[in-house]
N, C-alpha and C positions, 0 to 999 in steps of 0.2 A: 511424785515420783522424785523423793530428792537427792539422787545419787546413786550408784552404784560403786561396792569394793570389789576388789578381785585378790582373794588369797589363797598363797599357796600352801598345800600338803607337803610338808618337808618330812623327810626319814624314809621313804617309801626307797626298800633297796633294790639292788638291781634284779629285773623279772626273770625269769626263768621257766621254760617248758613246765606245764604242770603245776604250776606256783597256784593258789587261791589268791586271784586279784583283788579280792573283795574282801579279806581276810587282811590283806596288806594296806588297803587303801579306809578299811575302820579304824585300823591300829594308829595311823597316823593321823585321822582326822577325828578321831573319838572326841575331843576337847574341842575340836574348831566348826565342824560342819553341824548346821542348824537347819530347821523346818526354812523350806522357800527360798533355800541355796540352788542354783543349779551345778552340778557336777561336771566338769568336761575331765577327758581322761585322753591322753594322747593312743594315740592307735596302735603304737611301736609297743608300749604292755602290754593290751589288749592280745597283740598277735604274738605276743612272747609267751605269754601264759598258756596260748591257745595252741601253742607250737605250730605258728605259721611261719617258721624260718628254714631255711634250707642250706646243704652244706655244698656249695660249689665244686665240691672236690666228688660230690656224685652225680653231677651233669653232666653228661655227653651232648654237646651243641650239634644243632643240626648244621648243615653245609650251607645253608644261608644266613644262621649266625653268625658264623663263622667269616663269613665274606663279607659280613657290616661287619663284624668287631675287627677285622685287616685293614679294612678302610680306614677305619678312625680311632685306631687304638686302643679299643676296647675289649674288655674280657670277655669272651664268646659265651662261656658259662653264663655271664649275668645277663649277656642281650640274651640267650635262649629262656632262663628264667621269664624273661619280662615278655616273649614272644608268647610263651604259657601261658601265662597269666592273662592276656591279649584278647578280647573278643570281635575287634576291630582295630588295625592300624590305621589313624589318621594321617599321620605323616612321620617320615624316616628322611632326615636332613640334616647333614653337619654332624653327626654324629649323635642326634637327639631322636629320641622315639617318642612321639607320640601317640597313644591309644587308649582305645575303649574297654574297660574293663569288663568283667561279668555282670558287676552290681550297676553300670551303665555310667561311669566316671572317665570323664575324659581328661587325662592328666599324663605328665611325664613319666615313662619307663611304668607305667600300667600300677603304679603305686610302690614298684619292687626297690628296696633301700637299702645299703650298707650301715648308713649310719647310724651311732647308739646301738650297734648288735656288737657284742663281745666276737674275738674272730675275723683274723683277717681273711677267710674265704665263707662267710656266712651272711646270706641277706634276708629280709624280712618281707613276707609279703602283705597284703591288705587280710582282716579275717574275712571267713567266707561268707558270713553276715554280719554285718558291724551294726546293723539294727536289734537283731538276736542279742548278739553282743551285749549290746547297751541296755535292754530288758533287763537280761538274765543278772547283768552288774545290778543295774537297778532294785531287783528282786529281792537279790543276797544283801543288799547294804541295806534294805528296810527291815529285813530279820536280825540283822545284826547289830545296827544303831535305831530300829525304832524310827526313821526317818522314811518320808516318803520323798526321794530327791529325783527330779528330772537328771536323765544323764546323756550327756553329749560326748562323743567320742570324736575325735578330733584329728586332722592329716595335713601335712603343708602343700600345698597346689599354689603353680605356677599360676596368672591370671592372664587372659588374653590384652594385648594392648598395653600392659602395667608392665613394667619391670619389679621384680623381688615378689618372693612367696609371700603369702598371708595363710592362716589356719584356717582351713573350713572344717564342718560337720561332714562325717560320711557314716555316722551312726548317732541315732536319737530315739530317746525313749522317754515319756510322762511330759511331754509338751509340745506344744504346736511351731512347728520349724520355722513357719510363715507368720507373717503377720499381714493381711489383707487390709488396705486404705482405701482399695476402689469403692466408690459410689460416696463415700465421704468427703466434705467440702474443705479446703484451705482457710486461713486465717483472711483471704482475699475472697472467699466466694467462688472460686475455682473448683469444678467436681471432678477428682481425682480418679484417671480411668486406667493407669498402669501401673500404680502404686503398691505393689507386692515387698514388704521387707523380709529377708532372708535372716531372720534373728538367731537360728542357730548357729549360723556362718559368722554372724557378728559376736557371738559371745564367743564359739571357739577363737577366733583372731584375739580376742580382747583376754583373754587367760594365757596366750600364747606369751602376753607381754610379762608375766608374772614367771611362767615356765623355762621359757628360753631353750635354747638347742643344748647349750654345753652345760646347764647348772644342775641336770640329775633330777628334776621335778618334773614328774610325769602326770600330775593332776593339781587341778584349781578350782577353787570355789568361785562361783559368783554370784554375790551378796546383795540385793536390793532391786533386782531385775523381776519388775513384775512379768512375768511370764504366763503364757494361756495354758494352762494345764489341758492334756487331751492324749489320743493314742498316734500322734502324725510321729513321721519317720524322716529319716535322712534320703530316701528314695522318692519323697513331693520334692526336696531340691534338684533334683535331677531332670533335665528340660527333656520334654517328652521329643521324639525325634521327629515329629511331624510340625514342633515349630523352631527347630534348631535349623538356622539359615544358613550355617556352613558346614553343612553334611554335601 
């Protein structure tokens, strides 16, 4: 491995519900994408194309949502959407909601976000099945470009014990998202017992460095990384409940 490069796909317009996302990405990447690239696409444009947006003017908040919002200066309609998208509330404190989504992700506000969404009263939700979205996008790009590209759908998550957000994989198709070193020996002869790298998360985080939050670039190609092809999914990255020490 001689190094990797990360290439932004520029020129993708504002994505709206019902748009053919594969067509937009193919048009932007036709002269850029190559066999062997890993395509990273932000969750936000996938959700927009799939119509996973909510007009807050149509949301009637519950009494519980109103109570929490009033105490912390929040929009009760936004709080209500977060509660609806949550399978389990992990923590509600100081105006923050940490919850487990239906996908098993533990994150702030169940992934409900108002940034990079047109309209002051619109919020965006996570895709219903991000892995299925990644598989669909991969298949459509194969038909349009003739390239069999692994696809990672990324989103920004906070991190326990660390300040700042980083992009992680919430959907994946066409590659193994984990690299298991267990049983191998390091250069000093030590047998590795717990080293499993979340390579899909690392690729998602790397791609964010060229997409940025405010540049309007929702996709990037990671070139030169020797990924392992396979039928893995982002579900493989979710900690099983029986191994979660913080439940």
